[in-house]
C-alpha positions, 0 to 999 in steps of 0.5 A: 367164150359163148360166142365165137369171135375168133378171127380168120383174116383170109376169110374176112378179106373174102367176105369184105370183097363180096360185100363190097361188090354187092354194096352191102353194109351191116347194121350194128346192135346199136343201130337195131336198137336205135335206128335214128343212128342209121345214116342218111344214105341208107335212109334214102335207099330205104325210101325206095325199097319194099319191106319184103324186097330181097335188097341188102338195104333191108338189113337196116330194117331189122328193128322193132321201130319200122314204119308200118308200111309195105314200101318206103317206110323209115323209122318211128316208135316201137311197133306194139299194141295194147290188147283190149280187156274185152278180148283178154278178160283180165283186169291187167293191161296186156301189151305186145310187140308186133313182129309183122313189120320186120322184113319177111314179116317175122321177128326171127329175121333179127335172131338170124342176122345176129347169128350170121353177122358175127360169123361173117365179120370174124370169118367163121363163115365164108359167104363165097363158098359155104352154105348157111344151114337154118334148122327151124320149126318155122320162122327161124329158117324164113329169117335165115334164108331171107338174110342169106339172100340179102347177103348173097349167101347160099342157104338151106332151110330145114323145117317140119313137113307139117308146117303151113303151106305159106311158109314152104311157098315163100321159102322156095323163092329165097332159099337155095334148098328147102328140106322138110323133115318128118313130123310137126312142130314138136319134132325137133330131134328130127331137125337135129338129125338132118343137121348131123346128116348134112354135116357128114355129107358136106362137112366144111362146105356148110355152117349150121346156125342152130337157133337152139344153141346159138347165144347170138339168138339170145343176145339179139333178143336180150338187147333189141327186143328187151330194149324195145319193151323198156322203151314202151314201158317208159313211153307209157309211164308205167311205174316199176311196181306195175311192171308185173310179168313177161310171157313168151313161148319157150321156142328156141329160148331166144325170145325169153332172153328179153325177159332177162333184160327186163328182170335186170331193170325190174327185179320184181317181174315174173318171166313166164315160159309158154308151151303147148299142153299137148307137149308139156315138156316143161310142165311134166317132162311130157311129149306129144304133137301140137299145132302152135306153129313156131314154138318147138318142143320135146327138149329144153333149148341150150340158150334158155336161162331156166334159172331165171324163169318163174312160171310154166304155162301150158296152152291148149292148141285147140284154144289157139286154133279157135281164137285164130278163127275168131280173129280172122273169120268175118263172123268172128270179127262181127261178133267182137264188134257187137260186144264193143271191141273197137274197129281199130282193135279188130284191125289189129287182130291181123297182127296175131299168128298162131304162136302170138295167140299162144303168147296172149293166152300165157299172158292172160294166165299170168294176169289171172294167176297173180290176181293183177289189177287195172294198173298192172302190165303183162308184156308179150310178143307177137312173133309174126302175123295171120298172113303166115297161116291163112290156109289153116282157115280152110282146113279148120272149116273142113274139119269143124264146119263153118264158123258163125256168130254162135261159134264166135260167142262160144270161143270168146267165152270159153277160150278167152273170157274163161281162160283159167290158171290150170296147167300153170306152174309157179316154179320153185328152186327145184322145179327150175332145176328139174327143167334145167336138168332136162337139157342133159338128155338133148345137149350132153347125150345127143349134141356134144355139149359138156356136163361141165358147161351144163353145170356152169349154166346153173351154178356160175352166176356170171354165165348169163351176165357175161353175154350182154358184155359181148355186144360192144365187141360184136359192134366193134367188129362190124364197124371195122368190117364196114370201114373196110367195105367203104375203102 
């Protein structure tokens, strides 16, 4: 079983008692997909709660449907934007889900909840005596530490030392421990090494929720993110033949799972996996360091369904940093206004974090590669927002000088309008197999996975298809757990 649902009744009883004492109820997948199912009692509490408040009722805001306000909001339509052609330079329509309106401002709060909740309701994690360890390249440990705080669990957040100062400052307010590992975004092995070290030191006193191998991460995006995108496509009346592509960075492999859901509904859609050109692991078995925070590199995640991936798109991190300045410096916004970008679209630029800009560039490459026309749609994800990276603006000014309208025009022309299809690879069967085989070196040689399961991921047609069938089982366990809390 890819998700461990073995029950430990003695620990379940302890977790129930702890949640009862703290007034905690757990949302189901069906409520995260469709929050209109949330009870009126919960909605009343949400009316009095801020979006980032460390309050367990905010577990019910783990959805793409949050009202985009800082406090007291309930639910509405899916939070998404359409990025204007004056910015994308493509004929195709590029749409993006906006992650800013999750609690703590990142969509990873959903993936971490999907990992923690099944462990709580099955007793595979003891909230009263164990620490939840969240190994991360940025946002995953934010979401994990936040959910741990909501559930009254002690947590350990692990992330590379070169991540933005905003992340570290906020983590110190919610996590039990914050551990900075050597290197930057692409130093994932160092994170794994720290997990092994903690496991040897603390053993049964910790549970490591490794996003790169936890299929609960995959399942949350398949179900919740995938369904949100489908809702938008239906709302806009997009014809099946015009649903052309889905682009997301490789990251942990979780967000790509939304593409698997889309492909089940729209078999003709192409799934593009983005990465940094400075660390072209998928493109050319490469390695390196880069500045697109939050996407991880130098390995292929265990939960990445490579056989379902159609393109690799390597994005230059300098483009991402330059566009971040264009979207956030006053000179950049003034320039965009001068070329006809509407005020409401300029206001939406704050929804882009650096990895969201990377996803936008992947979407642009796909639109140009496949020569899409005006009716075609590419969907992508804005995982967080600009507020996670404001310190980078000062750093970039120190490194590159002031950002003026001339610089804005250069960035708009070079990084957006003239974004090309170089370093984009359409994958054939053996290209996919090459990438899949890279999992061997990380997961079989280093992390204890088996050669047999690696082959099952490639050759067993039911391996990935069986995962969504577990959603109803998990919801039933959560319902049972909540019923005991209410007694």
